DRENBADO-733025 format. One record per residue (C-alpha): residue in three letters; x negated, y negated, z. Coordinates in steps of 0.25 Angstrom, whole numbers, padded with zeros to 4 digits, always signed. Each point is the difference from the previous one (the first is absolute). Layout:
<atoms>
AlaXYZ
...
</atoms>
This chain:
<atoms>
Unk-0194-0143+0334
Unk-0013+0006-0003
Unk-0001+0015-0002
Unk-0013+0008+0002
Unk+0000+0014-0006
Unk-0011+0011-0002
Unk-0002+0010-0011
Unk-0011+0009+0004
Unk-0012-0009+0002
Unk+0006-0012-0007
Unk+0007-0011+0007
Unk+0011-0009-0006
Unk+0007-0013+0004
Unk+0014-0005-0005
Unk+0007-0013+0003
Unk+0015+0000-0001
Unk+0003-0003-0014
Unk-0014+0002-0005
Unk-0007+0011-0007
Unk-0008+0010+0008
Unk-0015-0002-0001
Unk-0012+0008+0005
Unk-0009-0006+0011
Unk-0014+0003+0002
Unk-0009+0001+0013
Unk-0009-0011+0004
Unk-0002+0006+0014
Unk+0008+0009+0009
Unk+0011-0010+0002
Unk-0002-0010-0011
Unk+0005+0002-0014
Unk+0001-0008-0013
Unk+0008+0000-0013
Unk-0006+0000-0014
Unk+0012-0005-0007
Unk+0001-0013+0008
Unk-0009-0007+0010
Unk+0006+0005+0013
Unk-0005+0007+0012
Unk+0007+0009+0011
Unk-0005+0001+0014
Unk+0006+0011+0009
Unk+0001-0003+0014
Unk-0004+0010+0012
Unk-0012+0007+0004
Unk-0007+0013-0002
Unk+0009+0011-0006
Unk+0013-0006+0006
Unk+0011-0003-0010
Unk+0000-0014-0004
Unk+0011-0008+0006
Unk-0001-0011-0011
Unk-0006-0004-0012
Unk-0004-0014-0005
Unk+0001-0004-0014
Unk-0010-0011-0004
Unk+0004-0006-0014
Unk+0000-0014-0006
Unk-0006-0006+0013
Unk+0012+0006+0008
Unk+0000+0010+0011
Unk+0013+0009+0001
Unk+0001+0010+0011
Unk+0009+0012-0002
Unk+0003+0008+0013
Unk+0001+0016-0001
Unk+0014+0005-0001
Unk+0005+0014+0000
Unk+0010+0005-0010
</atoms>
């Protein structure tokens, strides 16, 4: 599971069992991490909530669909 959280203007990503890391905007829907070579791309268009996010890391793509808790 990939958890995305926001604290003020800062965005964070955390995979289950991993530490939480800040992510940084490359564009409106593309983000990157500084601690590892990884990118996050949020799906959707315009101002709608992203239905999914794709994690690109180590030559792999992992899609995480939005859930509500």
